[in-house]
VMD Tcl script that draws the C-alpha trace (Angstrom):
set ca {
  {-0.11 -0.26 0.17}
  {3.17 2.10 0.33}
  {4.31 1.78 -3.06}
  {0.68 3.09 -3.67}
  {0.23 6.25 -2.01}
  {4.39 6.68 -3.10}
  {3.48 6.87 -6.67}
  {0.38 9.14 -6.46}
  {3.27 11.64 -4.80}
  {5.45 11.27 -7.63}
  {2.36 11.97 -9.82}
  {1.59 14.42 -8.18}
  {5.27 16.09 -7.71}
  {5.05 15.78 -11.82}
  {1.92 17.45 -12.11}
  {3.30 20.26 -9.63}
  {0.42 20.16 -7.21}
  {3.33 19.33 -4.13}
  {0.96 19.77 -1.52}
  {-1.04 16.87 -2.99}
  {2.37 15.37 -3.30}
  {3.02 15.83 0.49}
  {0.04 14.21 1.53}
  {0.59 11.21 -0.20}
  {3.88 10.96 0.50}
  {3.73 11.93 4.24}
  {0.78 8.88 4.26}
  {3.80 6.33 2.61}
  {6.17 7.54 4.71}
  {4.18 6.61 7.72}
  {4.22 3.31 6.61}
  {7.25 2.63 5.57}
  {10.51 4.96 6.13}
  {12.72 3.99 3.32}
  {14.91 6.42 1.51}
  {13.32 7.12 -1.47}
  {9.99 7.96 -0.25}
  {12.05 10.45 1.74}
  {14.27 12.36 -0.97}
  {10.29 13.11 -2.52}
  {9.02 14.20 0.36}
  {11.89 16.45 1.08}
  {11.67 17.72 -2.35}
  {7.93 18.71 -2.29}
  {8.23 20.53 1.16}
  {11.05 22.11 -0.14}
  {8.82 23.78 -3.14}
  {6.45 24.54 -0.42}
  {9.26 26.34 1.81}
  {8.30 23.78 4.51}
  {12.53 24.19 5.10}
  {12.25 22.62 8.55}
  {10.43 19.15 7.46}
  {12.41 19.32 3.92}
  {15.76 19.35 6.23}
  {14.50 16.11 7.87}
  {13.20 14.42 5.05}
  {16.33 15.71 2.99}
  {19.22 14.88 5.69}
  {17.76 11.39 6.21}
  {18.07 10.63 2.56}
  {21.51 11.85 2.30}
  {22.57 9.59 5.08}
  {20.81 6.71 4.49}
  {21.50 6.76 0.25}
  {24.22 4.81 -0.22}
  {26.90 6.76 -2.41}
  {27.15 4.97 -6.40}
  {27.89 6.39 -9.73}
  {23.92 5.46 -10.45}
  {22.99 7.71 -6.70}
  {25.24 10.78 -7.68}
  {22.52 13.06 -9.40}
  {20.10 11.86 -7.14}
  {23.03 12.96 -4.40}
  {23.46 16.49 -6.05}
  {20.14 17.92 -6.18}
  {19.34 16.31 -3.01}
  {22.68 18.24 -1.74}
  {21.73 21.49 -3.06}
  {17.85 21.44 -1.36}
  {19.31 20.12 2.02}
  {21.68 23.28 1.56}
  {19.59 25.75 0.79}
  {16.45 24.94 3.17}
  {19.58 24.70 6.01}
  {19.87 28.70 5.47}
  {16.12 28.74 6.83}
  {16.29 26.69 9.89}
  {18.36 26.24 13.18}
  {20.35 22.94 13.89}
  {21.24 21.43 17.05}
  {23.61 19.44 18.51}
  {22.71 17.14 21.24}
  {25.14 15.16 23.68}
  {24.16 14.11 26.71}
  {25.17 11.84 29.56}
  {23.15 9.69 30.30}
  {23.38 8.98 26.17}
  {19.33 7.26 26.66}
  {17.92 10.46 28.46}
  {14.58 11.76 26.97}
  {14.56 15.21 24.57}
  {12.07 17.47 24.78}
  {11.42 19.91 22.63}
  {8.27 23.41 23.02}
  {6.84 20.35 25.61}
  {6.44 17.99 22.59}
  {8.76 14.41 23.05}
  {11.25 14.08 20.43}
  {12.47 10.34 21.13}
  {15.60 9.05 23.90}
  {19.50 9.71 22.72}
  {21.59 9.20 21.42}
  {20.80 11.22 18.12}
  {22.28 9.72 15.03}
  {21.88 13.81 13.23}
  {21.02 16.87 14.53}
  {17.30 18.19 15.10}
  {15.85 20.97 12.61}
  {14.00 23.30 14.37}
  {12.49 26.77 13.30}
  {14.55 29.75 13.86}
  {13.27 31.72 17.06}
  {12.85 30.94 20.50}
  {12.88 27.17 22.11}
  {12.52 25.77 25.03}
  {14.33 22.58 25.34}
  {14.20 19.51 28.22}
  {16.49 16.76 28.95}
  {15.34 14.24 31.47}
  {16.89 10.20 32.78}
  {15.41 8.53 35.28}
  {17.52 8.84 38.41}
  {18.51 12.01 37.03}
  {17.05 15.60 38.12}
  {15.57 17.42 34.96}
  {17.23 20.27 33.13}
  {15.16 22.68 30.75}
  {16.71 25.42 28.97}
  {16.05 28.43 26.34}
  {17.61 28.48 22.81}
  {17.43 31.45 20.49}
  {18.55 30.47 17.29}
  {18.99 32.81 14.02}
  {18.15 31.09 10.76}
  {21.13 29.22 9.15}
  {22.93 28.49 12.30}
  {23.90 25.75 14.19}
  {23.78 25.64 17.89}
  {25.41 22.44 20.23}
  {24.02 21.35 23.82}
  {26.41 19.63 25.71}
  {24.47 18.34 29.01}
  {25.65 16.13 31.79}
  {22.48 15.89 34.20}
  {23.24 15.24 38.04}
  {22.02 11.89 39.57}
  {19.28 12.42 42.24}
  {20.35 12.99 45.95}
  {19.48 10.16 48.09}
  {18.73 11.87 51.55}
  {20.06 9.53 54.35}
  {17.88 7.88 56.78}
  {17.07 9.76 60.14}
  {19.73 9.27 62.90}
  {22.76 9.51 60.50}
  {23.37 6.27 59.96}
  {23.93 5.33 56.14}
  {22.94 1.34 56.83}
  {19.54 0.74 55.35}
  {16.93 -1.19 57.63}
  {16.80 -4.94 57.31}
  {14.72 -5.60 54.63}
  {11.40 -7.37 56.67}
  {11.20 -11.30 56.13}
  {9.76 -12.13 52.87}
  {8.33 -15.15 51.05}
  {11.62 -17.06 49.07}
  {9.72 -16.89 45.93}
  {7.76 -13.43 46.77}
  {9.88 -11.65 44.44}
  {10.63 -13.38 41.72}
  {6.69 -13.81 41.32}
  {6.16 -9.76 41.52}
  {9.13 -9.24 39.51}
  {7.39 -11.18 36.72}
  {4.07 -9.95 36.55}
  {5.18 -6.25 37.16}
  {7.69 -7.10 34.22}
  {4.72 -8.23 32.32}
  {2.55 -5.89 33.07}
  {4.73 -2.98 32.26}
  {5.59 -4.40 29.36}
  {1.69 -4.88 27.91}
  {0.75 -1.17 28.96}
  {3.69 0.15 27.40}
  {3.15 -1.93 24.34}
  {-0.29 -1.02 24.49}
  {-0.23 3.00 24.70}
  {2.91 2.40 21.06}
  {-0.49 0.94 20.14}
  {-3.10 3.64 20.39}
  {-0.11 6.28 19.66}
  {0.13 4.75 15.82}
  {-3.12 3.87 16.02}
  {-4.23 7.74 16.18}
  {-1.52 9.00 13.81}
  {-2.88 6.31 11.41}
  {-6.39 7.82 11.81}
  {-4.74 11.16 11.17}
  {-3.12 10.23 7.95}
  {-6.62 8.56 6.75}
  {-8.58 11.30 7.76}
  {-6.49 13.78 5.64}
  {-6.21 11.41 2.48}
  {-9.96 10.98 3.15}
  {-10.37 14.93 3.23}
  {-8.19 15.59 0.20}
  {-10.47 12.48 -1.91}
  {-13.47 14.57 -1.01}
  {-12.21 17.89 -2.10}
  {-11.36 16.73 -5.42}
  {-14.58 14.76 -6.00}
  {-13.44 11.08 -4.90}
  {-16.55 9.15 -3.30}
  {-15.11 5.86 -1.65}
  {-18.58 4.10 -0.34}
  {-19.29 2.33 -2.03}
  {-16.11 1.88 -2.58}
  {-14.89 2.33 -5.96}
  {-11.42 -0.06 -7.06}
  {-9.22 3.07 -7.39}
  {-6.36 2.47 -5.46}
  {-6.61 5.94 -3.58}
  {-9.81 4.15 -1.22}
  {-7.79 0.75 -1.07}
  {-5.05 2.83 0.63}
  {-7.81 4.40 2.46}
  {-9.54 1.56 3.66}
  {-6.26 0.04 4.45}
  {-5.44 2.58 6.35}
  {-8.41 2.50 8.62}
  {-8.36 -1.24 9.06}
  {-4.88 -0.75 10.23}
  {-6.09 2.29 12.90}
  {-9.29 -0.87 14.30}
  {-6.03 -3.33 14.75}
  {-3.43 -1.02 16.51}
  {-6.44 0.31 18.71}
  {-7.73 -3.49 19.32}
  {-4.61 -4.78 20.05}
  {-3.68 -1.55 22.53}
  {-7.50 -2.04 24.74}
  {-6.69 -5.85 24.64}
  {-3.26 -5.61 26.44}
  {-4.18 -2.71 28.50}
  {-7.34 -5.59 29.58}
  {-4.89 -8.00 30.07}
  {-2.30 -5.74 31.97}
  {-4.95 -5.11 34.73}
  {-6.02 -8.60 35.07}
  {-2.01 -9.46 36.16}
  {-2.44 -6.84 38.50}
  {-5.24 -8.02 40.08}
  {-3.89 -11.28 40.15}
  {-1.29 -10.08 41.74}
  {-2.58 -8.72 44.29}
  {-4.48 -11.99 45.21}
  {-1.34 -13.41 45.37}
  {-0.21 -11.05 48.04}
  {-2.82 -10.73 49.88}
  {-3.16 -15.01 50.26}
  {0.66 -15.50 50.45}
  {0.28 -12.74 53.33}
  {-2.13 -14.76 55.51}
  {-0.31 -17.73 54.99}
  {2.62 -16.11 56.56}
  {0.57 -15.04 59.79}
  {2.29 -16.55 63.19}
  {-0.20 -19.04 64.80}
  {-1.00 -19.64 68.24}
  {1.71 -22.59 69.76}
  {0.44 -25.59 71.32}
  {2.40 -27.19 74.14}
  {2.29 -29.91 76.66}
  {3.72 -30.67 79.71}
  {3.77 -33.61 81.88}
  {5.33 -33.64 85.29}
  {5.64 -36.57 88.20}
  {4.21 -35.31 90.84}
  {5.45 -37.18 94.02}
  {3.71 -36.52 98.45}
  {3.44 -37.99 101.38}
  {0.25 -39.54 100.90}
  {1.23 -41.25 97.22}
  {1.73 -39.89 94.03}
  {0.92 -38.59 90.02}
  {0.98 -37.37 86.87}
  {0.78 -32.95 86.96}
  {-0.86 -32.01 83.13}
  {-0.30 -28.92 82.13}
  {0.20 -26.95 78.79}
  {-1.13 -23.92 76.52}
  {-3.52 -24.63 73.72}
}
mol new
graphics top color blue
foreach p $ca { graphics top sphere $p radius 0.5 }
foreach p [lrange $ca 0 end-1] q [lrange $ca 1 end] { graphics top cylinder $p $q radius 0.2 }
display resetview
């Protein structure tokens, strides 16, 4: 399906319909991040003077496409557009310790490092946020002019752990646990966390697929194309495919959410039953002592029940 959208985008490029070209190629890019799609998409964005997007996609092509005699002309054309686009944007090189820290630009997540390429942003003021687990979050402001390059090199400070009261640094002894409890709880917790994480990712992908499908549907309606009842036209087939992907991703994410909830409930039940079994039970003791006196003898029986 990505190939069908790519071919429609190329046809729009040949007809100099650059908005339509960008629409189809963006949908194709979301399905498959291939170097040829990034080249054509970046070229459409360059024509539309969307220099930030053009810089990102043309940069991807120049990094991924092999330098061979067959690609020499395409690479030269892409390099020329890329160099011109960089005159209208700000490049930011980010180096962070720890290297897998998360980076947010103006409140939007850009992902976790290390980054293979420079960030490409519009000129003007920007808020950069760097954060990593177990470290203090750092926020800084950048104001870059068009055509400039900024460097951000930061080492995040580990979060200070306060010593326990009384000045003793030795941690208190851990409470007694069932020998298998840490392993079972850890397995349940990991399964639930993975389920929630993958479920969230599937819902994000479903939202992206829905956005692409909505854009494509709006474009088809604007051009007078109707897909209900669905004709055999390739764009309508692509639209149906995107809607099916959206439903499948959303249903999969919901199923994982439900499964994670079941795991959490099962873990809580397991903890409750284990604690009840570990409650101390009343002890039973029995004592039998001989008794001897002037008038005879016998046994004295006593105990705790």
